[in-house]
C-alpha positions as CSV (number, residue, x, y, z in Angstrom):
1,M,18.4,-76.5,-61.7
2,T,22.5,-77.0,-61.4
3,T,23.7,-76.1,-58.4
4,S,25.3,-72.9,-59.4
5,N,21.6,-72.0,-61.5
6,A,20.7,-71.7,-58.6
7,R,23.5,-69.9,-56.3
8,A,22.4,-67.6,-59.2
9,T,19.4,-67.2,-58.6
10,A,18.9,-66.5,-55.5
11,S,21.8,-63.8,-55.3
12,R,19.2,-62.5,-57.9
13,F,16.5,-62.2,-55.6
14,A,19.1,-61.1,-52.7
15,T,19.7,-58.3,-54.3
16,C,16.2,-57.6,-55.6
17,L,14.6,-58.5,-51.7
18,G,17.1,-55.7,-50.3
19,M,16.5,-52.9,-53.5
20,L,12.7,-53.2,-52.3
21,L,13.7,-52.7,-48.6
22,L,16.2,-49.8,-49.1
23,A,13.4,-47.9,-51.3
24,G,10.6,-48.7,-48.6
25,C,12.8,-47.5,-46.1
26,S,13.1,-44.3,-48.3
27,I,9.6,-44.3,-48.2
28,L,8.9,-44.7,-44.9
29,G,11.8,-42.1,-43.9
30,P,11.8,-38.8,-42.2
31,K,10.2,-36.2,-44.6
32,P,12.6,-34.6,-47.4
33,K,14.2,-31.0,-45.7
34,D,11.6,-28.5,-48.7
35,A,8.3,-30.2,-47.3
36,A,6.3,-28.0,-46.5
37,T,4.3,-28.2,-43.1
38,V,0.9,-28.5,-43.1
39,Y,-2.1,-26.6,-40.5
40,A,-5.3,-27.3,-40.6
41,P,-7.0,-24.7,-37.7
42,D,-9.8,-26.3,-35.6
43,P,-11.8,-23.2,-34.8
44,R,-15.1,-24.1,-32.5
45,V,-17.6,-21.6,-32.1
46,Q,-19.7,-21.0,-29.1
47,A,-23.3,-20.0,-29.5
48,E,-24.4,-16.5,-28.1
49,A,-27.8,-16.3,-26.3
50,S,-28.7,-13.1,-28.4
51,W,-29.4,-15.6,-31.2
52,P,-33.1,-15.9,-32.3
53,T,-34.1,-20.0,-33.0
54,V,-35.3,-19.2,-36.3
55,R,-38.0,-21.5,-38.6
56,W,-36.0,-20.9,-42.1
57,Q,-33.7,-22.8,-43.5
58,L,-30.2,-22.1,-44.8
59,A,-27.7,-22.4,-47.7
60,L,-24.0,-21.7,-47.7
61,G,-22.5,-20.5,-51.3
62,R,-19.1,-21.7,-51.3
63,P,-16.8,-17.9,-50.2
64,Q,-15.3,-16.4,-53.6
65,G,-11.9,-14.7,-53.1
66,A,-8.9,-14.1,-55.7
67,R,-6.6,-16.9,-56.4
68,N,-3.3,-15.2,-54.6
69,I,-6.0,-14.5,-51.4
70,D,-7.8,-18.4,-51.5
71,S,-4.8,-19.8,-51.5
72,Q,-3.1,-22.6,-50.1
73,R,-0.1,-20.7,-49.7
74,I,0.2,-18.8,-46.2
75,A,0.0,-14.9,-47.0
76,V,2.1,-12.3,-45.5
77,R,2.4,-8.6,-45.9
78,P,5.3,-7.8,-44.1
79,T,4.7,-4.0,-46.2
80,P,1.7,-2.3,-46.7
81,N,2.4,-3.0,-50.6
82,E,4.1,-6.2,-50.9
83,L,2.4,-10.0,-50.2
84,Q,4.8,-12.6,-49.7
85,V,3.9,-16.2,-48.6
86,Y,5.5,-18.7,-45.3
87,K,8.3,-20.5,-46.7
88,G,8.0,-24.3,-45.6
89,A,4.2,-24.2,-44.6
90,Q,0.1,-24.6,-46.4
91,W,-3.0,-25.2,-44.9
92,A,-4.3,-28.3,-45.9
93,K,-7.5,-26.6,-47.3
94,P,-7.9,-22.9,-49.2
95,P,-8.9,-20.1,-46.7
96,G,-12.2,-20.0,-48.4
97,E,-12.7,-23.3,-47.1
98,M,-11.8,-23.3,-43.4
99,L,-14.1,-20.5,-43.6
100,E,-17.1,-22.2,-44.9
101,D,-16.3,-25.0,-43.3
102,A,-16.2,-22.6,-39.6
103,L,-19.5,-21.2,-40.3
104,L,-21.4,-24.7,-41.0
105,R,-20.2,-25.9,-38.2
106,A,-21.1,-23.0,-36.0
107,L,-24.8,-22.1,-36.8
108,E,-25.7,-26.1,-37.1
109,D,-24.4,-26.4,-33.5
110,S,-25.5,-23.8,-32.3
111,G,-29.2,-25.0,-32.4
112,R,-30.6,-22.3,-33.5
113,I,-31.6,-22.6,-37.1
114,P,-33.4,-26.2,-38.8
115,A,-31.4,-26.9,-41.5
116,V,-28.3,-25.3,-43.0
117,G,-25.8,-26.3,-45.4
118,R,-24.1,-26.3,-48.5
119,Q,-25.2,-24.5,-51.8
120,G,-26.6,-27.8,-53.9
121,S,-26.6,-30.2,-51.0
122,G,-30.2,-30.8,-51.4
123,I,-31.6,-28.2,-49.1
124,G,-34.9,-26.7,-49.4
125,A,-33.4,-23.4,-49.1
126,D,-35.3,-19.9,-48.0
127,Y,-32.3,-18.1,-48.2
128,R,-28.9,-18.0,-49.6
129,L,-25.6,-16.4,-47.8
130,L,-23.3,-15.4,-50.3
131,L,-19.8,-14.2,-48.8
132,D,-16.4,-12.8,-51.1
133,L,-13.0,-13.4,-49.2
134,R,-11.2,-10.2,-49.4
135,R,-8.3,-10.9,-46.6
136,F,-7.1,-13.6,-45.3
137,E,-3.5,-13.1,-44.7
138,S,-0.4,-12.0,-41.7
139,D,-0.4,-8.9,-41.9
140,Y,2.0,-7.1,-39.8
141,A,0.7,-3.2,-40.2
142,G,4.0,-1.8,-39.1
143,N,4.0,-3.6,-35.7
144,A,7.2,-6.1,-34.7
145,T,4.6,-8.6,-34.8
146,P,2.2,-9.5,-37.5
147,A,-2.2,-9.9,-36.5
148,A,-4.0,-12.7,-38.5
149,T,-6.1,-10.9,-40.6
150,I,-9.7,-12.0,-42.1
151,E,-12.2,-10.4,-43.7
152,V,-15.4,-11.2,-46.0
153,S,-18.2,-9.3,-47.4
154,A,-21.3,-11.2,-46.5
155,K,-24.6,-10.5,-48.5
156,L,-28.1,-12.8,-47.8
157,L,-30.3,-12.9,-49.7
158,H,-34.2,-14.2,-50.1
159,V,-34.3,-17.2,-52.0
160,K,-38.0,-17.1,-53.3
161,S,-38.1,-13.2,-54.1
162,Q,-34.3,-13.4,-55.1
163,Q,-33.8,-9.8,-52.8
164,V,-30.4,-8.8,-51.2
165,V,-32.2,-9.0,-47.1
166,A,-28.6,-7.1,-46.1
167,S,-25.0,-6.9,-46.5
168,R,-22.3,-6.0,-44.4
169,T,-18.0,-6.1,-44.9
170,F,-16.1,-8.1,-41.3
171,L,-13.4,-7.9,-40.3
172,Q,-11.3,-9.7,-37.6
173,A,-7.5,-9.3,-37.0
174,Q,-6.1,-11.0,-33.9
175,P,-2.4,-10.0,-32.8
176,A,0.1,-13.2,-33.3
177,A,2.0,-13.9,-29.8
178,G,5.5,-14.2,-32.4
179,T,6.0,-14.3,-35.6
180,A,6.7,-18.0,-35.8
181,V,4.7,-19.9,-38.4
182,P,2.6,-21.7,-35.6
183,E,2.3,-19.0,-33.6
184,V,0.4,-17.3,-36.7
185,V,-1.5,-20.0,-37.4
186,N,-3.0,-19.9,-33.5
187,A,-4.0,-16.0,-34.4
188,F,-5.7,-17.7,-37.8
189,E,-7.5,-20.0,-35.5
190,Q,-9.2,-17.6,-33.5
191,A,-9.8,-15.1,-35.3
192,L,-11.2,-17.8,-37.9
193,A,-13.5,-18.4,-35.1
194,T,-14.6,-14.9,-34.4
195,I,-15.6,-14.2,-37.7
196,S,-17.9,-16.9,-38.3
197,R,-19.1,-16.3,-34.3
198,D,-20.1,-12.8,-36.0
199,L,-21.0,-14.3,-39.3
200,A,-23.6,-16.3,-37.9
201,G,-24.7,-14.4,-35.6
202,W,-25.7,-11.4,-38.1
203,T,-27.0,-14.1,-40.4
204,L,-29.7,-15.2,-37.6
205,T,-31.0,-11.7,-36.6
206,T,-30.7,-10.3,-40.3
207,G,-32.8,-13.3,-41.6
208,N,-35.1,-13.6,-38.4
209,S,-35.7,-9.9,-39.0
210,Y,-37.0,-10.3,-42.7
211,E,-39.8,-12.6,-42.3
212,P,-42.4,-10.9,-41.5
213,V,-41.8,-9.5,-44.9
214,A,-41.0,-12.0,-47.2
215,R,-44.2,-14.1,-45.3
216,A,-46.3,-10.3,-46.6
217,K,-45.0,-10.9,-49.3
């Protein structure tokens, strides 16, 4: 190879290397201005002394919700008939999945039930908890600051008889400290913890009360 060819090859290599380095910098550099901030609430639930210790097993059905409710966009209701989303912000998981995770962990960590798992996990469940997610939104409700509002309809199904043992609607509205998105997200974390605790306690107590009837059948 002649000296001129070698220099040309080296020049082309240097140019390609420079382009690759620039591309790498663009990937590793600051995120684009229009990229959304992803929020992942991590609610923790402390078991209450009144919760019974049960002998049966439970399967959690995946919470069902309308598309605009069970969305990774963070919904906000500035007025009663208007539903918007916060710009530049989203959930790491859909609300239904966050609720399922929080409730599953609350029951597992309670130590009050021998086995609990998601529907289809292979657990020989005696009961199935069916959840309908009705609301998961930041609601101003005429106030200066919003409240993280979660509404869930729950049905406890006895698997063997396919009978709905009980049903109840749970509503939790946790006021935010301010109007900024991080403050709203903190309110959602508290609301998730509270409604998961209420659901866990109700499920354990209701199923335990029905057990004498279930054994008699």
